[in-house]
KEMAR-217821 format. One record per residue: residue number from 1; residue in one letter; chain; x, y, z of N, C-alpha, C in turn. Coordinates in nm, 4 decimals. Example, Ala and Ser with C-alpha at 12.3 -4.5 7.8 and 13.67 -1.06 7.14 Angstrom:
# KEMAR-217821
+-----+---------+--------+----------+----------+----------+----------+----------+----------+----------+----------+----------+
: num : residuo : cadena :    neast :   nnorth :      nup :   caeast :  canorth :     caup :    ceast :   cnorth :      cup :
+-----+---------+--------+----------+----------+----------+----------+----------+----------+----------+----------+----------+
:   1 :       A :      A :   1.3190 :  -0.5690 :   0.7800 :   1.2300 :  -0.4500 :   0.7800 :   1.3200 :  -0.3300 :   0.7800 :
:   2 :       S :      A :   1.2850 :  -0.2250 :   0.7080 :   1.3670 :  -0.1060 :   0.7140 :   1.2900 :   0.0030 :   0.7870 :
+-----+---------+--------+----------+----------+----------+----------+----------+----------+----------+----------+----------+
This chain:
# KEMAR-217821
+-----+---------+--------+----------+----------+----------+----------+----------+----------+----------+----------+----------+
: num : residuo : cadena :    neast :   nnorth :      nup :   caeast :  canorth :     caup :    ceast :   cnorth :      cup :
+-----+---------+--------+----------+----------+----------+----------+----------+----------+----------+----------+----------+
:   1 :       X :      A :  -8.5912 :   4.9636 :   0.7682 :  -8.4855 :   4.9400 :   0.8646 :  -8.5327 :   4.9790 :   1.0043 :
:   2 :       X :      A :  -8.4903 :   4.8965 :   1.0981 :  -8.5318 :   4.9222 :   1.2363 :  -8.4324 :   5.0086 :   1.3122 :
:   3 :       X :      A :  -8.3117 :   5.0211 :   1.2674 :  -8.2118 :   5.1036 :   1.3348 :  -8.1380 :   5.0337 :   1.4470 :
:   4 :       X :      A :  -8.1546 :   4.9036 :   1.4643 :  -8.0855 :   4.8307 :   1.5704 :  -7.9473 :   4.7884 :   1.5227 :
:   5 :       X :      A :  -7.8528 :   4.7920 :   1.6112 :  -7.7154 :   4.7529 :   1.5801 :  -7.6830 :   4.6293 :   1.6617 :
:   6 :       X :      A :  -7.6330 :   4.5264 :   1.5934 :  -7.5978 :   4.4017 :   1.6595 :  -7.4493 :   4.3759 :   1.6432 :
:   7 :       X :      A :  -7.3893 :   4.3141 :   1.7432 :  -7.2505 :   4.2715 :   1.7326 :  -7.2442 :   4.1499 :   1.6417 :
:   8 :       X :      A :  -7.1261 :   4.1239 :   1.5890 :  -7.1091 :   4.0120 :   1.4981 :  -7.1013 :   3.8769 :   1.5699 :
:   9 :       X :      A :  -7.0816 :   3.8785 :   1.7016 :  -7.0669 :   3.7511 :   1.7730 :  -7.2004 :   3.7050 :   1.8335 :
:  10 :       X :      A :  -7.3012 :   3.6980 :   1.7559 :  -7.4280 :   3.6406 :   1.7992 :  -7.5247 :   3.7392 :   1.8613 :
:  11 :       X :      A :  -7.4996 :   3.8662 :   1.8500 :  -7.5919 :   3.9647 :   1.9025 :  -7.5732 :   3.9975 :   2.0492 :
:  12 :       X :      A :  -7.4760 :   3.9390 :   2.1146 :  -7.4529 :   3.9689 :   2.2558 :  -7.3403 :   4.0700 :   2.2679 :
:  13 :       X :      A :  -7.3611 :   4.1652 :   2.3514 :  -7.2577 :   4.2677 :   2.3714 :  -7.1482 :   4.2133 :   2.4642 :
:  14 :       X :      A :  -7.0292 :   4.2559 :   2.4369 :  -6.9169 :   4.2140 :   2.5201 :  -6.9285 :   4.2830 :   2.6560 :
:  15 :       X :      A :  -6.9088 :   4.2049 :   2.7604 :  -6.9193 :   4.2592 :   2.8961 :  -6.7809 :   4.3002 :   2.9444 :
:  16 :       X :      A :  -6.7649 :   4.4269 :   2.9721 :  -6.6382 :   4.4765 :   3.0273 :  -6.6609 :   4.5054 :   3.1745 :
:  17 :       X :      A :  -6.5851 :   4.4400 :   3.2603 :  -6.6064 :   4.4617 :   3.4035 :  -6.5644 :   4.6027 :   3.4447 :
:  18 :       X :      A :  -6.6439 :   4.6614 :   3.5298 :  -6.6129 :   4.7940 :   3.5814 :  -6.5040 :   4.7834 :   3.6883 :
:  19 :       X :      A :  -6.4148 :   4.8797 :   3.6932 :  -6.3128 :   4.8750 :   3.7988 :  -6.3797 :   4.8935 :   3.9348 :
:  20 :       X :      A :  -6.3407 :   4.8134 :   4.0313 :  -6.4049 :   4.8248 :   4.1626 :  -6.3650 :   4.9553 :   4.2317 :
:  21 :       X :      A :  -6.4625 :   5.0341 :   4.2634 :  -6.4374 :   5.1621 :   4.3298 :  -6.3940 :   5.1386 :   4.4732 :
:  22 :       X :      A :  -6.4405 :   5.0296 :   4.5322 :  -6.4069 :   5.0020 :   4.6712 :  -6.2563 :   4.9820 :   4.6901 :
:  23 :       X :      A :  -6.1872 :   4.9303 :   4.5900 :  -6.0424 :   4.9111 :   4.6027 :  -5.9716 :   5.0440 :   4.6250 :
:  24 :       X :      A :  -6.0113 :   5.1472 :   4.5519 :  -5.9499 :   5.2790 :   4.5682 :  -5.9816 :   5.3333 :   4.7074 :
:  25 :       X :      A :  -6.1065 :   5.3147 :   4.7506 :  -6.1463 :   5.3646 :   4.8814 :  -6.0683 :   5.2941 :   4.9920 :
:  26 :       X :      A :  -6.0538 :   5.1603 :   4.9802 :  -5.9794 :   5.0865 :   5.0811 :  -5.8311 :   5.1233 :   5.0792 :
:  27 :       X :      A :  -5.7769 :   5.1523 :   4.9626 :  -5.6370 :   5.1942 :   4.9550 :  -5.6175 :   5.3273 :   5.0272 :
:  28 :       X :      A :  -5.7081 :   5.4215 :   5.0060 :  -5.7000 :   5.5495 :   5.0756 :  -5.7146 :   5.5299 :   5.2260 :
:  29 :       X :      A :  -5.8043 :   5.4426 :   5.2655 :  -5.8250 :   5.4151 :   5.4071 :  -5.7000 :   5.3528 :   5.4686 :
:  30 :       X :      A :  -5.6363 :   5.2608 :   5.3974 :  -5.5133 :   5.1986 :   5.4472 :  -5.4025 :   5.3020 :   5.4646 :
:  31 :       X :      A :  -5.3915 :   5.3943 :   5.3706 :  -5.2885 :   5.4979 :   5.3809 :  -5.3124 :   5.5847 :   5.5034 :
:  32 :       X :      A :  -5.4359 :   5.6251 :   5.5220 :  -5.4662 :   5.7122 :   5.6363 :  -5.4501 :   5.6377 :   5.7678 :
:  33 :       X :      A :  -5.4921 :   5.5129 :   5.7736 :  -5.4741 :   5.4357 :   5.8962 :  -5.3259 :   5.4114 :   5.9241 :
:  34 :       X :      A :  -5.2474 :   5.3928 :   5.8186 :  -5.1031 :   5.3773 :   5.8363 :  -5.0400 :   5.5014 :   5.8964 :
:  35 :       X :      A :  -5.0851 :   5.6171 :   5.8519 :  -5.0328 :   5.7425 :   5.9085 :  -5.0726 :   5.7566 :   6.0549 :
:  36 :       X :      A :  -5.1967 :   5.7208 :   6.0860 :  -5.2424 :   5.7293 :   6.2248 :  -5.1629 :   5.6335 :   6.3122 :
:  37 :       X :      A :  -5.1400 :   5.5107 :   6.2641 :  -5.0622 :   5.4135 :   6.3409 :  -4.9196 :   5.4634 :   6.3637 :
:  38 :       X :      A :  -4.8613 :   5.5281 :   6.2626 :  -4.7254 :   5.5823 :   6.2774 :  -4.7236 :   5.6915 :   6.3842 :
:  39 :       X :      A :  -4.8240 :   5.7796 :   6.3818 :  -4.8288 :   5.8875 :   6.4804 :  -4.8503 :   5.8331 :   6.6205 :
:  40 :       X :      A :  -4.9337 :   5.7301 :   6.6353 :  -4.9567 :   5.6709 :   6.7669 :  -4.8294 :   5.6023 :   6.8176 :
:  41 :       X :      A :  -4.7593 :   5.5332 :   6.7301 :  -4.6336 :   5.4688 :   6.7703 :  -4.5309 :   5.5724 :   6.8144 :
:  42 :       X :      A :  -4.5227 :   5.6831 :   6.7408 :  -4.4289 :   5.7887 :   6.7779 :  -4.4672 :   5.8510 :   6.9115 :
:  43 :       X :      A :  -4.5974 :   5.8690 :   6.9336 :  -4.6451 :   5.9235 :   7.0605 :  -4.6143 :   5.8284 :   7.1756 :
:  44 :       X :      A :  -4.6270 :   5.6973 :   7.1511 :  -4.5930 :   5.6001 :   7.2551 :  -4.4463 :   5.6100 :   7.2932 :
:  45 :       X :      A :  -4.3582 :   5.6242 :   7.1939 :  -4.2151 :   5.6377 :   7.2236 :  -4.1872 :   5.7654 :   7.3013 :
:  46 :       X :      A :  -4.2528 :   5.8742 :   7.2632 :  -4.2314 :   6.0005 :   7.3346 :  -4.2789 :   5.9906 :   7.4789 :
:  47 :       X :      A :  -4.3936 :   5.9275 :   7.5004 :  -4.4439 :   5.9110 :   7.6367 :  -4.3519 :   5.8200 :   7.7184 :
:  48 :       X :      A :  -4.2960 :   5.7162 :   7.6549 :  -4.2033 :   5.6273 :   7.7247 :  -4.0765 :   5.7029 :   7.7644 :
:  49 :       X :      A :  -4.0263 :   5.7870 :   7.6760 :  -3.9064 :   5.8652 :   7.7070 :  -3.9344 :   5.9617 :   7.8220 :
:  50 :       X :      A :  -4.0499 :   6.0273 :   7.8192 :  -4.0858 :   6.1198 :   7.9267 :  -4.0979 :   6.0449 :   8.0595 :
:  51 :       X :      A :  -4.1599 :   5.9262 :   8.0582 :  -4.1745 :   5.8481 :   8.1809 :  -4.0383 :   5.8036 :   8.2344 :
:  52 :       X :      A :  -3.9491 :   5.7628 :   8.1449 :  -3.8155 :   5.7194 :   8.1890 :  -3.7367 :   5.8355 :   8.2478 :
:  53 :       X :      A :  -3.7447 :   5.9514 :   8.1859 :  -3.6739 :   6.0693 :   8.2381 :  -3.7299 :   6.1070 :   8.3742 :
:  54 :       X :      A :  -3.8619 :   6.1027 :   8.3883 :  -3.9227 :   6.1346 :   8.5181 :  -3.8797 :   6.0339 :   8.6238 :
:  55 :       X :      A :  -3.8727 :   5.9061 :   8.5878 :  -3.8287 :   5.8041 :   8.6826 :  -3.6834 :   5.8268 :   8.7242 :
:  56 :       X :      A :  -3.5981 :   5.8617 :   8.6310 :  -3.4567 :   5.8864 :   8.6629 :  -3.4437 :   6.0071 :   8.7549 :
:  57 :       X :      A :  -3.5203 :   6.1136 :   8.7252 :  -3.5146 :   6.2312 :   8.8121 :  -3.5653 :   6.1988 :   8.9523 :
:  58 :       X :      A :  -3.6699 :   6.1173 :   8.9624 :  -3.7204 :   6.0759 :   9.0929 :  -3.6162 :   5.9928 :   9.1666 :
:  59 :       X :      A :  -3.5507 :   5.9023 :   9.0948 :  -3.4469 :   5.8197 :   9.1576 :  -3.3314 :   5.9062 :   9.2065 :
:  60 :       X :      A :  -3.2930 :   6.0060 :   9.1292 :  -3.1859 :   6.0959 :   9.1735 :  -3.2273 :   6.1760 :   9.2962 :
:  61 :       X :      A :  -3.3499 :   6.2210 :   9.3007 :  -3.3977 :   6.2940 :   9.4179 :  -3.4004 :   6.2040 :   9.5414 :
:  62 :       X :      A :  -3.4411 :   6.0781 :   9.5244 :  -3.4419 :   5.9841 :   9.6370 :  -3.3002 :   5.9588 :   9.6852 :
:  63 :       X :      A :  -3.2067 :   5.9388 :   9.5925 :  -3.0662 :   5.9198 :   9.6321 :  -3.0109 :   6.0414 :   9.7062 :
:  64 :       X :      A :  -3.0458 :   6.1574 :   9.6588 :  -2.9980 :   6.2795 :   9.7255 :  -3.0582 :   6.2911 :   9.8666 :
:  65 :       X :      A :  -3.1848 :   6.2508 :   9.8815 :  -3.2479 :   6.2576 :  10.0129 :  -3.1869 :   6.1539 :  10.1075 :
:  66 :       X :      A :  -3.1547 :   6.0353 :  10.0553 :  -3.0966 :   5.9298 :  10.1392 :  -2.9555 :   5.9690 :  10.1825 :
:  67 :       X :      A :  -2.8802 :   6.0299 :  10.0949 :  -2.7433 :   6.0697 :  10.1288 :  -2.7427 :   6.1853 :  10.2269 :
:  68 :       X :      A :  -2.8519 :   6.2602 :  10.2321 :  -2.8616 :   6.3692 :  10.3283 :  -2.7940 :   6.4981 :  10.2830 :
:  69 :       X :      A :  -2.7753 :   6.5144 :  10.1547 :  -2.7074 :   6.6357 :  10.1073 :  -2.8029 :   6.7510 :  10.0991 :
+-----+---------+--------+----------+----------+----------+----------+----------+----------+----------+----------+----------+
């Protein structure tokens, strides 16, 4: 006996595809990029609110200066 083991379907082994590791990596990357995009969007809103408040305060100061109070 030679000790070789053969499958019953003609001696060819069944090929099982390996799960793609890149899919998991890309999923993790998408999650992290999504969090970064959320933080940047929130920062944009905060900066817009700060700019609007500063503009309103400047407008009030200009009105007060024009009125002469």
